[in-house]
C-alpha positions as CSV (number, residue, x, y, z in Angstrom):
1,M,167.4,106.8,15.6
2,S,166.1,103.4,15.0
3,S,167.4,100.3,16.2
4,L,168.7,97.4,13.9
5,E,165.7,95.4,15.2
6,E,163.3,98.2,14.3
7,L,165.0,98.4,10.7
8,L,164.5,94.6,10.4
9,R,160.8,94.7,11.2
10,R,160.5,96.8,7.9
11,P,159.5,94.5,4.8
12,E,162.0,96.1,2.5
13,V,164.8,95.2,4.8
14,S,166.7,91.9,5.2
15,Y,169.0,90.7,7.6
16,E,171.6,90.6,4.9
17,A,171.2,94.5,4.5
18,I,171.4,95.1,8.1
19,R,174.5,92.9,8.4
20,N,176.3,94.7,5.9
21,L,175.2,98.1,7.2
22,N,176.4,97.2,10.9
23,H,179.6,95.3,9.3
24,A,178.9,92.6,11.7
25,S,181.9,90.3,12.5
26,R,180.2,87.3,13.1
27,D,178.8,85.6,10.0
28,L,175.7,83.4,10.5
29,R,174.8,80.5,8.2
30,Q,172.0,81.4,5.9
31,N,169.2,79.5,7.7
32,E,170.3,81.3,11.1
33,S,170.0,84.7,9.5
34,K,166.8,83.9,7.9
35,Q,165.3,82.5,11.2
36,I,166.4,85.8,13.2
37,E,164.8,87.8,10.3
38,I,161.4,85.8,10.3
39,E,161.3,86.3,14.2
40,I,161.7,89.7,14.4
41,K,159.6,90.6,11.3
42,Y,156.7,88.4,12.8
43,A,156.9,88.8,16.5
44,H,154.2,91.2,16.4
45,F,151.9,88.9,14.6
46,V,152.8,86.0,16.9
47,Q,151.9,87.9,20.1
48,R,148.8,88.9,18.6
49,Q,147.9,85.3,18.0
50,L,148.9,84.4,21.4
51,K,146.6,87.0,22.8
52,E,143.8,85.8,20.7
53,I,144.4,82.1,22.0
54,E,144.3,83.5,25.6
55,K,140.8,85.1,24.9
56,F,139.5,81.9,23.5
57,K,140.8,80.0,26.4
58,D,138.6,82.3,28.6
59,L,135.5,82.1,26.2
60,E,135.8,78.0,26.7
61,K,135.5,78.6,30.4
62,I,132.1,80.4,30.1
63,R,129.6,77.5,30.1
64,I,126.2,77.8,28.2
65,P,123.3,76.0,30.2
66,D,121.6,73.5,27.9
67,T,118.3,74.8,28.7
68,I,119.0,78.2,27.2
69,E,116.3,79.4,24.7
70,Y,118.4,81.2,21.9
71,S,115.2,82.5,20.3
72,K,114.5,84.7,23.4
73,I,117.8,86.6,23.4
74,C,117.5,90.1,22.2
75,G,120.4,91.3,20.2
76,L,121.2,88.1,18.5
77,S,120.4,87.9,14.7
78,N,118.0,85.4,13.3
79,E,120.7,83.7,11.6
80,I,122.9,83.4,14.8
81,K,119.8,82.3,16.8
82,E,119.3,79.1,14.3
83,K,123.1,78.4,14.3
84,L,123.1,78.2,18.2
85,K,120.0,76.4,18.3
86,S,121.1,73.7,15.9
87,Y,124.7,73.4,17.1
88,R,124.0,73.8,20.9
89,P,127.7,74.7,21.8
90,L,128.5,73.9,25.4
91,S,130.6,77.1,25.5
92,L,131.0,80.7,24.4
93,G,134.2,79.5,22.4
94,Q,132.3,76.9,20.7
95,A,129.4,79.2,19.6
96,P,129.4,80.5,16.0
97,G,130.4,84.1,15.7
98,F,132.5,83.9,18.7
99,P,135.1,85.6,19.5
100,E,134.7,88.6,17.3
């Protein structure tokens, strides 16, 4: 059996439809019900973005020495080597192609 929250996560289900199914006694204003619907439907995406932000913060902590010779790093494409050489990022978070 699905919870009402699980049902609301489905794109084809609206808060209004669930309210009618559940015979909710408390009527919410339209903007309140819409806010609930948006928060539930997009909670997964927001959590994923927050995790990406945390990863990026970790990459920002990893400093790249200014003496590094990108041309000598194996495994990087020539295009990335050129971008790194011209941009000279201070951290992995600033480097083109990161995070991927």
